[in-house]
N, C-alpha and C positions, 0 to 999 in steps of 0.2 A: 703623313700622319695616319694615324689611325682611327675613326669618330666612331664611335658605333651609336649615338642620340638615344637609340629608343632603350639604351639595357644603362646607358648612365644617367638618363634622365629618374631613373625610380629608388626611390627610397626603400629601401629594408624595414621596417620598424623595430626588427626583433632586434636588428645590431645600429642602433644609432651613432652610436658612438664610430665606431667604423666609418660610418654615413659621415660624419661629420670631418674625421680625420683624414676620408681624399675628399673634400667638398674645396678643398684649396690647387690642390692638385688637378683635376675636373673640370672649375674657372677658366684657367690658366689653361690650360689643352685648348677649350672653346677660342680663347681671348688667343692665343696664337692663330689658330685657323682664322678667325677672324682678319687677321691685324692678314695673316698674305691673303687671303682673298681681297682686303683692300688693297695693299702692293699688286695687285696681278689687274685688278679694273682699273688703277693709274696706268699703266703698262700699258693696258686697250683701248684706256684713252688714250695717248700720247701716241700710239699706234697711228690713230684713226686722224687726229694732226697729221700728223709726218705724211700718212699718203693723201689730205684733204690740201697738202701743203704743195708736194709734188705735183698732183693731178690739175694745180692751179698755174703751172710754170707748165709744167704742157700745153696749157690753153696759150701757154702766149704767142706761142707754133702756129697756131690753127685758125685761119683768117675770119672764118665762121663764128668764133667765138669772138664777138666783136664789146662786148657787158660784161657786169659782175655777174647778173643774174644768169647767161649763157654759163658762163663758167662754172656757177654756180650749178648747174640743171648739169653740166655735161662730171663734172666730180663726185654728182650723190649718186647717178646712177653709172657708174664706174661699178666692173664686177670688185675690182680691191677696194675701196672705197667699201662696198656695202658690205663685203663679207667680215671686213675691220670693225663694221658698226655694230654686224653681229658679234662678235666674239668679246665686245663689249656688255651690247645687252647680256649673253650668257655672263659675264664676267660679272657685272652689276646684280645679277640673279642673286650667284654663288652670294654676293657678302650679301644681303641680304639674309639669306638665307640664311648663314652664317652666326647673322648681328642676333638675329630670330637666338638661336641658338644657345649666343652664348646670355643672351636675357631670360632663355627659360633656366639656365645655370645660374644664374644669380637671383633667381624667383626658387629655385629648389634651398638656394642657402637661408634665403627664408622662412621655407618652411621647416628647415633643420630646426633654426628658432624657434622657433614658435613647436615643435614636437619637442626641444628639449626642456623648452619649459613647462611645457603637460608633464614629461618624462616626472621632471623636480616636486609638481604637486598631487605622482599620485594617477596621474587621470589614468593610464593604461593597466593599474592593480586590476585583476581578477578577483570577481567573486568568490569566495571558500563553497560554496558549493549551488548549480546552476538555479538561474530561472525557470520556471515555469511560465512561460508571460500568457500562456492560451489559459492555465487556471487561475493566471492574475485577472485576466479579461474580465474572465466569467463569474468570479467573487464581484468587479466592482459592475459588471453589469446588474447582478443580484441586487446588490444596492440599489442602483437606482431602480432598478422593478419598484423596489420594496419603498426605498420613500413617496415614488409616484403616487401607490396606492395605499397608503398613507391618506396621500394629498387630497388623494378621492375624495377620501370615505370621511376626509377632516369636511370639504367644503357639502358634501351630503351631509350631513351633522347641522351643518351651514344653513340648508337650506330646509330640514325643518323646520327649526326654531322657530326664521321669522315665521314661519306661515300661521 
């Protein structure tokens, strides 16, 4: 299965309709990948159990292994068991990564829903003429300065009247 998460998770805001149509197939693709990774993990777990069982059977013929703790020590240090455990750990990692990707695809669905709501409310409407934010800021600053000067003049008159 060909997955490219960094491309698939991106949303083209200029074409929300197409993104909404792509979402179900993307989610299905990632969910299918997650299911495959879960199957791989289960198979790896069964392999670990099988190897452990075979190694425990082997210990029956070894005179030095007298109890369960020694049998456990035998199979846990055996190279076949160690490699099977490593394969299980890798399969669990792959499953966790697949689950995270599936979750992100589900969150993508929610984001698309919110974007559609914003689109319906004309949130993305473009202004007919570009705003001069620096000019707007200068006007606001000028008004604030004038207001401050007026307050200072009024305070000065009040002080003179009180004397």
